[in-house]
Each structure stands twice: as C-alpha cells, then as structure tokens.
N, C-alpha and C positions, 0 to 999 in steps of 0.2 A: 458753219457748224463747229469749226474749231474755236470760234470765239465763245460759244456757249458750252463747250465741253467741260471747262473747269467748273462753271456754275452747276452743271448737271451732276458732277461727281461730288460736289460739296453740298448739294441740296439736302440729302439725307441728314448729315450732321447738323446742317444749319437749322433744319426743321426740328431736330431733337433739341437743340439748344433753346430755340424759340419756345417749344412746348415745356421743356423741363426747367428752364431758368427765367426766361423773359416773361412768359405768361403769368406764372405765380406771383412775381414781383409787381407786375403791372396790375394784376387783380387785387393784390393787397393795397396798393396805392389808390386804386379806383374806389374801394370801399370807404376810404377817408373822405371822399367828396360827396357821398350820398346821404349825409345826415340831415335831419329836418331843419336844423338851424342854419343851414347854408353850406355851400361847398367848402368854405374855409373855416367853418365853425370849430372843428376839432383842432386845427392849428392855432386858432386864436385861444382856445382853451389851454392848449399846451404852453404856449409862450406867455399867456396870461397868469400862469401859476409860477410863483417864485421858487417853490420847491423843485418843479420840473426844469426850470432854467438853471437852477443850481446844479442839478444832476447832469444836465447837458454840458455845462461849462466844465464841470469836474471831470467828466469823461474826456472831453477834448484835451484838457490840461494834462491828465494822466497819460493819455495816449501820446501826446507830443513829447512829454518827458521821457517816457519808456523808448520812444523811437530815437531820440537824440543819444540817450545813454547807450542804447543797443548799437547805434551807428559807431560811436567812439570805441566801445569795447570790441565789437565785431570787426571793425576795420583793423584795429591793432592786432587782434588775434589772427585774422585772416592774412595779414601781411606777413606775420611770423611764420605761419603755416605755409604760405606760398614760397617763402625763401628757404625753407628748411630742406635738408637732404631727403632723398626718396624714402628711405625706411622710416625716418622720423616723422616725415610728412603724413605717412599712412597712420602712424600711431596717433598723431595729433588730430587728424580728421576723425578717426574712430572715437577719440575722447570727446570731440565737439559734438558728434552725432549721438553719442551714448544717451544723453538725457531724453532724446526724442523716442527711445525704445519704450518709455513708460508713459502712461496716459497723463493727461492735464490734471485730472482730479488727484491722481496719486502724487504728482509733484507738488500740487498745492497743499496736500495733507502733510507733506514732508515739511514745508514751511510753517505749518501749524505746530509741528513738533519743535522746530528751531526757535520760533518767535514767541511760543507761549510763555506765560508767567512762570511755569515750572520747566521751561524748555531749555534746550542746550545752551543758547546764547546767554540767557539770564542766569543760569546756573554757573556758567563759566565766569561771568562778570562778578557774581557774588563771591565765588571761590577765590577770585583774584583780589578781592577787596576794593574793586573799583566802584561798586554800588552797594548800598545797604539793604535795599529792598528790590523786588522785581519791578522792572519797567513795563509800561503798557505799550507793547509793540504790535500786538494783534489789533485788528479792526481800526486800523489807521490808514491813511493814504500812503504812507511810506512803505507799509508792509505789502500793500497791493502793487506798488511800483517795483519794489525789489523782486517780488515773485514773478511778475510779468517780464522783467528784464531777464531773469533766469530762464523763463519759458521760451523767449523769442531770440535771444543771442545766438543759439545754434542755427536758426534760419538765416540770420544775417551772415554768419561765418560761412555757411555753405554757399550762399549767393555771392559773396565777395571773393572767396578763394579762386574760383575759375577765372573771374575777371582780372584779379591781380597776377595770376599765373600767366595770362596772356600778354602782359606787358613785357616786351623784350628787355633783357638785361643790357642790351646795346644802348638803348635810349637812356638809361640811367647812367651808364659810364660816359656816354657822350655829353650829357649834361654836366657831369663832374669835370670832364676834360675841358669844357668851355668856361670853367671858372664858377659854376653854380655851386652854392653850399647845399647842405642837406635840406634845409627849409625851402629853399628856392626849387630844388629838384622835386620835393614833395608837392608843393603848391602849383608848380607849372608843368609838371610832367606826370607824376603818379596820379594825383587827385583828378585832374580832368579826364584822364583815360579810365578811372574808376567810377566816373559818374553814373554810367548806365547801371552798374551793379548796385551802387549806393541807392539810386532811385528805386530799383526793384526791391531791394531789401527794406527800404523805409516804407514802401507801400505795403509789403507784407506784414511788417511789425505794427504799423499804424492800424491797418484794418483788423488785424488779429486782436490788438489792444482795445480798439474802439468797440468791437463786437463781442468782446470777452464776457462770459457769464460765470463760469465755475470759479475762477480765481477771485474776482470781486466779491462773489457770494460767500466763499469760504474765509477769506482774509479781511474782507471789508465789512461784510454784513450790512445791517441797516444803516450804521454810521457812515459808511463810505459807499453808498448806492450809486451805481453807474447805470448807463442806459440799458445794457443787456439785462441786469437784474431788475430794473424798473419794468422793462417790456414783459419779462416773465411774470412779474407780480401782476401786472394788469391782465395778462392772458390767463394765467392759471390760478390766481388767487381771487381776484375780483371778477373774472370772466368778462372783462370789458375789452372785447376783441376790437372795437373801433379805435379805442385809445392805443392799444397794442399795435395796430396797424399804422397809426399816426406816428408812433415812436419809430417803427421800422422804416417808414417813408422818410422821416427826417434823417435817420442814420444813413440811408442810401444816398440822399442828397449831399450830406456832409462828406461822406466818403469819396463820392465822385469829385466833389469840389477840391478836397485835399489832394487827391491823385492828380487833378489837372494843375493845381498849384505846384506840386512836386515836378511835374513834367516841364512847366514853365521855367522853374528854377534850374532844371537840368539843361535846358536849352541855353540859358544865360551862362552857365558854367562850362558847357561844352557844346558849341553850335552844331557838332556833328551828331549829337544825341538825337534819336527819333523819338 
C-alpha cells in the first residue's frame, strides 16, 4: 500500500493536468492528421509554402537572438544584484521586477511611442543633428527583437539571481587563492554552477518569444510576421482551423526539440545538471 500511496495522492492533480493541458494539445494535433488529402497533407502544404517556411525560420531566428541577448544582459544584471548589499539588492530586484507589473500590450505600445517616426528616439536624433529625417524603426525585425528583450530580461534576471546567490563566496575566493584569474574563475566556477538557472531562463525566454503574439503584431505587423501572428490569422481571419492546428503542432514540436537541445547542452557544461 505504501508503494501506491504517492500515486494515489498525486492522481487528482495528474488527472487535472491530463484533462486541462495534455488532452487539448493532443486533440489539436490529432485534427491535423484527419484531412482528406492524407495524414501528412497539412504538413506538406505548410512546408511546401515558401512564405510559411520564411515565417517559421524568422520566428526561430528572432527567438534565438532574443534568448542570447537576454542571457547576456540577464546574467550580468543578476550577478550585480546577487553581489549587492542587502538594502541595495532589494531596490535592484524591485527595479528588475517593475516592468512585469504592466501588461505585455502596454509595454509593446510604449515601444510604439519610442520607435515611431515621430517618436522619442527619432525626435532626439533629429534634435541632436545626427539624422536629417526620421528613420523607419517600426515594423522591422530589429524593433521586435528590442521589445522582446525588454519583455523577457526581467524573467531571466529573476531566474538567475537565486542561482547566483547560492554560489558560496568561499569558492570564488578559493579559486583566486589558487591563482585563477577573473576569467578562469568565471568560466570554471561561476558559469558551471549557474548552468541550471541559465537553462531555465533560456527555456522561459525562448518559449515566450517563439509563441509571442502581441509584440510581433504591434511592432512587426505584416512585414515581420511570426508564427503566433500567422496562427491567429489562420484561425480568426481565414477561419482555417486545420491550418492553425498544424501551425500549433509544429510550434509544440519545435519547442520540445529546443528544450531537449538546451538540456543536452546543460549536461555537457555541467554533468551534475539534471
């Protein structure tokens, strides 16, 4: 009985997850195999379209770029926060979390004001004499990347602060006493111990960027369409639910593949990482 006690206690939550999360995703994927043209007809149509392949590659490219930039900025910020005194650490954490208190749409609209032709950045550059006419910053891949980095860096910081705080100062001091310079201490002591937090943060940022809808729609528009906006267009504009389900299934598969690749990289960097 004791062997099954744990399963008995976990069964209600497990059933809830299966019904609320797994079943809808499975049903969505199942609908993509029931078309008259064959079980893989929808996937052949997707990958046979140059436009849709471009959207998929653009989404992966933007998500990876956002993840790398967020990793660098988030790691540096989190390291500074983790080594700050108690009172200053609280202020820095509040400053990092503050953007999360507003919605994604509100923060994306803020970048419309900043990057618009009559926005703050263009006006400042014109007043300084750096440019003679407004630059086209909106509806470009760069504007989407900048806004997404702004959206997801706080998540990366919050993920890494706890991991970096857990690294004992004695290890860093021992590394220095054994003759290691700052770079060697970072690459051989701090970075391997921070790998779990880096992987969790990277997964959060990549999945958030890959499935994002509001920011690409507002700052990228039709010119920089991504998978989230394409799926919305297929479902709510053309009412092609099978195509939308196909896009959702492809996004699920790619997300799982990226997560598995990140876990494999984590094990190479830190064999103790699970």
